[in-house]
N, C-alpha and C positions, 0 to 999 in steps of 0.2 A: 504493500500500500504506500508506494513512494509519494503519491499525490497527497495523501493524508499527513505523512510525516513532514512534507514540505510546508504544508499549512501550519502544522503545530510549531515547527521551527521558526517560521515567520512571526508567529504570535510571540514567541520568546524574545525575538530581536526588537520588537516595538512595544514591549510590555510596560515601558515607562509612561505610556499614554493611556493605559487601561482605565476605563471609566470616565475619561475626559471627552465630553461631546464636542463635535465640530459645530460650525455655524448652522448646519442643517439638523443638528440634534443626534447625529450618528456617533456612536462610541464603540470602542472595542470592549467587549463584555469582560468583567472580572470573572474568575473561576467561581462556580456555584451561583451564578446570577443569570438572569434572563431579562428580556424587555417585556413590558406590559403596558397596555393602554389603560390609563386610570381616568376616573370620572370626577372624584371628589377629593379635595385637599382638606385635611384636618390638622390644625395646629394646636399643640399643647405646650405646657411648660415643663421644666425639669422634674417637677413633682407629679406629673401625670394629670394636671388639671387643664380642663378645656379652655381654650382662648377664642377660637373662631373656626369657621368652616366655609369653604368656597366650592362652587360647582363649576369646574372647567376641565376639559379634556387635556391630557398630557401623557406622552409616551415617556416612560422612565425605566431605569434599571432597578430590578427588584431582586433581593436574595431569594433563592429557591433551593429545593432539594431535588435529588434525582427523580423522585416520584412526582413532586408537584410541578416540575418543569414539563412533564409529559402527561399530565392529568387530562382525562377526558370526562367520562361519566363517573368514574370512581373518585370519591372525595379524597383529596390530598391537600393539606393546607400549606401555604407559603409561610415562612417564618417571621414575616414583618408586615409588609403591605399585602392586603388581600381584599377579596370581595365581601360585600355586606353579609352574604350568607354565612361566611366563616367568622365574621366579627360580631354579628348580632342576631341575624334572623333565623338561622338553623341551629338548634341546640346541639346536635351531634357534631356538626362541622365546627361550631364555636368551641366545644370542648377539645376538639382536635387541635385547633389553632392555639388555644391557651396552653395546652400541654407542650406544644412545639416551641412557642416563644419563651415559656418558663424555663426551658432547658438551657437557653443561652442568654437570657436577659442579664445575667450577672457578668457577661463579657463586655458590656458597654452601657454607660449610664443612660443614654438616650433610648436604647432598647428597653431598659428597665422602666423608663417613664411610659413608653407605649404599653408595656405589659400591665402596669398599674392602671392606666386609663381604660383599656379594654376590659380588664377584670371588674372595674367599677360598674360597667354595664350602662353607662349614660349616653352611649353613642347615638342611639336613635332619637333620644330627647334633644340632644345637642343639635342634631341635623334639623329637626323640626323647628327649633328656636331660630336657626339660621335660615329658615325658609327653603330647605332642601327636602324634596320628597324622596323618602327611602322606600320606593315602591317596587324595587327589584333586587333580588339577591345577587344579581350579576354586576351591580354597580361596584366598581373597584375603588378602594379608598387608599390614598397615600398619606403618610404622616410627616409632619414637621415638628421639631422640638426646639423651642426657644430657650436658650440658657444665656445668662449674662456673660459678656465677653466672648461669646462663641458666634462667629459670623457665618457659619454654615448650618442653618436651621433645617434645611431640606435634607432628610435622611438619605435620599437617593443621590445626593451630591456629596455627601460626607464619606470620604474613602476610609476613614477610621472605622465606620460602621461596617463597610464591606470587608475590611481586613479582619475585624473581629469575627464576622460570620465565617470567613474562610478558615481562620485558625480553629474555630470550634468544629468545623467540618473535618479537619485533619485529625483532631483528637478523637472524634466520635465515629469516624469512618470504619465500617466493618473490614476485617482483615481477610477478605477473599482474594488473596493475591495469587497471580499467575503471570505467565509471560505475556507482555503486551506486544502484539504484532506490529505496532507502530513505532514504539520507542526501543523495543528490544530489552526493556527492563522488567523486573518482577514488581508488579504494582497491583493495587486494588482494581478489580475489573468492574465493568458496567455492562448491562444489557439494555439500558434505557438511554437512548441518545436524543439530543435536542431536536426540536422541530422549529419552524419559523425562520429557517435559514434565508429564504427569499420571501419577502413580505407579500409578493404577488400571489403566493400559494402558501399561506402561513402554516397550514397543518401538515405539509409534506415533510417527510423525513428522508435524509440521505442514506442512513444506515438504520435498519430495523432488525433486531434479533433478540426478541424477548422470550425467555424460556417459559413464561407463563402462558404463551399461546400454544405450547406443546408442539411446536414446529420441529420436525425431525430432519429437515434438509434432505428430503427424498430418501430417507432410510440410511444415509451414509454416516450421520452423526446422531448421538443421543442428546447432546447439549449444543446450544448455539455457540458457546465459547470455544468448542472444538473446531468450528469453522471460521470463527471471527472473534478473536479475543482482543479487545481494546480497553485500555485503562480508562478510568473515569477522568483522570487529568488530561490525557491525550485527546479524549473525545471532546472535552470542553474546548481545549485550545484549537483543535482543528476546525470544529464547527463555528466557534466564535470568530476565527480569522476569516473563514469563507463568508460568513454573514456580513462582516465588516467590509470586505472587498466588494461584495455585491451591492451593499448599500452606498458605498462611497464612490466606486468607479465602475460598477457593473454596466455592461451594455445589455439592455433588457428588451424583450419582446414577449408580452403576455407572461407565461410561466417560465420562459427561457432567460438565462443570464449568462453572459460571457465575461470572464475576468482574466487579467494578465498581471503577474507580479514577479518582481525580481527575487529569486530564491536567496541570493547572496546577502541582500540587505533588507528584504521585506517591502521594498518600494513598488508601487504600481508603475506600469510602463505605458507608453503611448497606446491609445485605443486603436486596435488594428482595423476597426470598421469606419473610422472617420475619413473624410476626404482630405486632400492635402491642404486645402484652404483652411479647413476647420482646425487642423493640427497647428498650422502656422499662426493663426490668429488667436489661439488660446493665450490667456494672460500668463506670462512667465513669472513665477514666484520664487523667491529665495528661501532657503531652509532656515528660517529664523528660530524655530523651536521644534521640539520632537513631535508635536502634534501634526504640524504641516508636513514634516518629513514622512510620518507614518501614513498620512492620507494619500501619499503617492506622488507628491510633487517632485519633479526632477530637479537636480542641482542646476543652478543658472547656466553655467558653462555648457553642461551637457545638453540642456534643453535648447540653447541657442544653436549649437552645432547640428543637432538633429533637425531642427526646423529649417535651417538654411539648406541642409542637404535635401530635405523633402521638397524644397522649392526648385531644386536643380542647380543651386549655386553653392559655392564654398567647396571645401575639401571633404567629400563624403568619407574618404579613406581614414580621416582622423577619428571617426567614430569607432574604428577598430581598436583604439586604445582603451575603450570603455568595456572591459571584460566583465560580462555578467552571465549569470545562469538564470534562465527564465522559465516560468511555467505558464501555460495558457490552458484555461479550462472552460468548458461550457456545461451547464447543468440545466435540466428541464424536468418538469413534473408530468408524469403520464396520468396520474390521478391526483385527487386532493390529498392523498396520504402518502404517496410514494414519489421520490425524486431520484433521478439517476444522472450519472455523468455521461454526456453524449460526445464529449471531445476532451482529450487531454494530450498535451504535447509538452515535453520537457526539452528545452533547447539550451544547449551549452554555449559557452563563450559568447560571441556576439551575433549568433545566428538570428535571433529575433529581430534586432535592429536591421541587420543586413537584408532580411527578407521583406520587412516593411518598406525599406528604401527601394528594393528591387520592384516591389509592387507599384509603388508611387511613381517610379521612373518609367516603367513599361506600360502602365495602364493610366496614362494621362492624356488630356486633350484640352482644347481651348474652351473656357467658360467665361461667363460675364456676370459680374456682381457689382451692384451699386455704381453702374455706369463705367466700369473698367473691366478690361479683359485680363484674365489670368490663366495659368496652366495648372491643372490639378487632376488628380485621380478622383473619380466620383466616390461618394460615400456608398456604403453597402446597400442601404435601404433604397437609394436612388437607382442603383443597378437592378435590384429586385423589381422595383416598380416598372422599370423600362422593359424588363424581360417578361414579366407576368401581368403587367397592367396595374392600374390603380386599385387600391383596396376596395374589395366588394365582398360583403358577407363574412361570416365567421370562418369559413374555410380558408380564407386568405391568410389568417394568422398561422395556420398549420403550414401552409406553403412557405410563408415568410421565415418561419423558424428553420425549416429544412434547408431553405436556400441560404440562410445565414451560416449554417454549419458547413455547407459546401464551399461557400466563399471563405470561411475561416481556413479551410484546408488549402484553398488557392493562395491565400495571403501568407499564412504562417508556415505551411508545409511546402509551398512552392509548386503545388500541383497545377496543371494547366486548366484553363477555363473550359467547361463543357462546350463542345461545338453546337449542341442543341440550343444553348443559351444564346450564342451569337446569331444563329439562324432565326430564333424567335424574336430577338430584338430587331434585327434587320427587317424582318417581315412586318413587324408592328410600325416601325418608323417609316417604312415605305408606303404606309397608308396614313398620310397626315391627317385625314379628316376623322380618324378614330379618336383624335384628341379634342374633346369637346369642353366648352365652358359649362359651368353649372346652369347658367341662364340660356344655354343654347348657343350654337355657332361654333366656328373653328377657333381653337385656342392655339394660336401660332407660337406664343411664348413657351407653352408646355411642350409643343412638338419640337421646337428648336433645342430645348433642354434635353429631351429624350434623344434627339439626333446626336448631340455632343457626347452623351453617355454611351450611346451605341458605338460611336467612333472610338471612344476610349477603350472599350473592351474588345472591339474588333482589332484595333492596333495591337493590343496586348496579345491577342490570339495569334496574329501573324508574326509578332516578335518571338513568340514561343516556337514558331516554326522556322526561326532564323531568317525571316523576311522583314527587314526593318523599314518602317515608314516614318519619315520626319514630320515635325510639327509645322513646317512651312511648305508651301506648294512646291512640288517637284516638277518643273516644267519639261524635264527630259525623260520622265518615267514613261515607259511604253506599255505598262500593264493595261490590258484591255478594259477591265472593269473600272479602273481608276480614270481612264480617258473618257469613258462614257459618263462617269459622274461629273467630270469637268464640263462636258458638253451640256449636260442638264443645268449646271450652275450658270453657264453663260446664257442659255435661253431664259432662265429665270431672271437674271440680271438685266438682260436686254429689254424684256417686257416691262419690268419694274421701272427702268430708267425712262422709257417712253411714256409711261403713265404719269410719272413724276413731272415731266416737262409739260404734259397735257394739262395738268392741274395748275400750271403757272407757279409751281413750287410753293403754293399757298396751303396745300392740303396733301394728305397722303392717301392714296388709293389702297385700302387694306384688303382688297379682294385677293384671293390666292391666284397666282399666275397659272398659265397652262402647264408649265413645267411641274408645278406642285400638284395640280389637279390630276395629271397623268403619271404621277410618280410610281404608283403601284403597277400600272401597265408597263411602264418603262423598265422596272426591275425584272419583269417577266419576259418581255419582248422588246429589248432596247432598240434594235435597228428599225423595226416597223414603227414603234412609238416615236422614235426620234424624227423620222420623216414626217409624221403627223404633227409633232410639235413645231418643227421647222416651217412647215407650210403655214401654220397659224401665226408665225412670227412676221409674215410679210407686211401687214398693216403697221406694225411697230417699227419695222426696218425702214419703211417709207417715212414714218413720222420722224425718224432720226436721220433723214436725208441719206439713206443707204447704209447707215450704221457701219461705216467702213472699218472702224477700230474693232468692233465686235466680230465682223466678218474675218478680219485678219486672225483674231484669236481662234475662231472656229477652224480656219484653214490650217493653222499651226498644229492644232490638236489632231485634225484629220491626217496630217502627214506622218504622225507617230504611229498610226494603226498599221498593222500588217494586213495583207489581203484576207488572210484566213481568220483574223480576229474580228473583222467588221461583220459580225453576224448576229443572229437573233437568240443566241443561247442566253439563259437567265443570268442575271448579275449576282455576284456575292457582295459581302460587306465592304469590299474595297471601293465600290462605286460611291459609297457614302463618304469615304475618306477624301476622294477626289472632289466630290460635290462640296463638302464642308470647307476644304482648304481653298478651293477656287473662289467660293463666296468670301472667304476671309481675305484673299488677295485683293478682290475688288474693294472691300471695306478699307483696307490699308491704303489703296491707291486714292480713294476719296479723301482720306485724312492727310495725304501728302499733297497739299496744294491743289486738290481737285483735278488731278491729272486726267482722269477719265473724261470728265465733262469738257475740259479744255480740248482734248483730242477730238471729241465729237463735234464741238463747236467750230473747229477749224476745217471740218470735212466740207 
């Protein structure tokens, strides 16, 4: 169970921030603690006398036992904060709670104050006086104890209370010791493992091996510990670390979560699913304290080198000096009670960074954001939407999770992108009018975005086949599909230019051009459709006084075809690369002193 030992070891390395919440309220859980959603805050003094009560929801860290952390229908009390049923409303549960807190109340004066208060039995009356309806035994109560010169009245924030409970657990723990499969040490075992690792499916457990279920492991073992022996301490550390990683930097989709962390120092690493732009524009933070470090922020120098490399600038080789051992894990819940590991990869040295850089270098294309162009690899969810279409129905979530795992293998393991994905994306983008606005009509912006994403993954696909495509127009490339794509872009531009002049440059004709309208047919029958498109260009050519500049461009492209290549065979994704880059070349020419218009005006 190397994945579990890696989590447990990461917990030890950042144990100095245990119990300290970040700005979002996430904290690495202390041993023998869990998180709980509480409803009511009760404040007492050091003598156990009531002061006030408030009704507000708050997620806090609460002390727990093995049994209480996994309780369902069987009553098991928490040792300090708990539900009203255990504190007042249910006689049997209340007796259980009082017995539990009495055993360790002498370990801390604040716990002793809570014990006195609950024993007095005034909780329900105090809540009524405070205007709080105690109408449910599920209402969860948290306690604060105000003592002079003590500035941490909230017991869930007082780490001395947590340490007192942990010390009590060590002395009172049963000595059912055996070999722990995680640490290799002889330690007290547990068969009750935590739930709530991923808040999206709070009841799901990653490990479940309770002897009370009489499960015999298909007849091969008599006891669960014979198949899976994990110490209570290792179980807590591994589960708490995974819970913290998912909460602070997990990439989530429904019940699925993907995390990546450095095994050598416990730091989280760059999210493999982000696009290049998102990685670069993240705020760079320095490691001012242990909490920020444990939350996964990279050191400033390292973060800058990585983000410069992802933009295609700087010395990417310098990252090789950052030797790290990295784990990448994906977990998902098949049911509300069972969670499994669907992906795990342990990468040594600098493999993780190298593979992310390789992905962002080979799967990148031109995009536009806030009025400026930039080169980026698209984010994973944008790729999935381009291949499978926009989210529709509950079934899409299942598709999305499966697709993420496949892309995780492409990015982290360096596996090639499935050809079926390329074909599906090219087919979808070749039908521009499938991209609709919510209020009806063609969504040109959405289609152009999908076109760029398709070009990115198509370029990567051919890079993997050792066929390199540059990010600028290659005017001497003789690839048949690429040339047909360029012709389509010229037809598109010629018609758009003529319409623009027709409107006296005061308005923009937003109707799709014939090149766009016939794009699907062009991809299937390029020669026949090109003749149709070119015939329909005649009125626009006349409007441009012969459009000599465009005609020269078409002639130059035609001269690059071989006789055998100028045929009606269907086009592959390369035609989109030629189409996109030819359009970009026109755009750049317009930005350079309007060369295109000047050329046409001189005709």
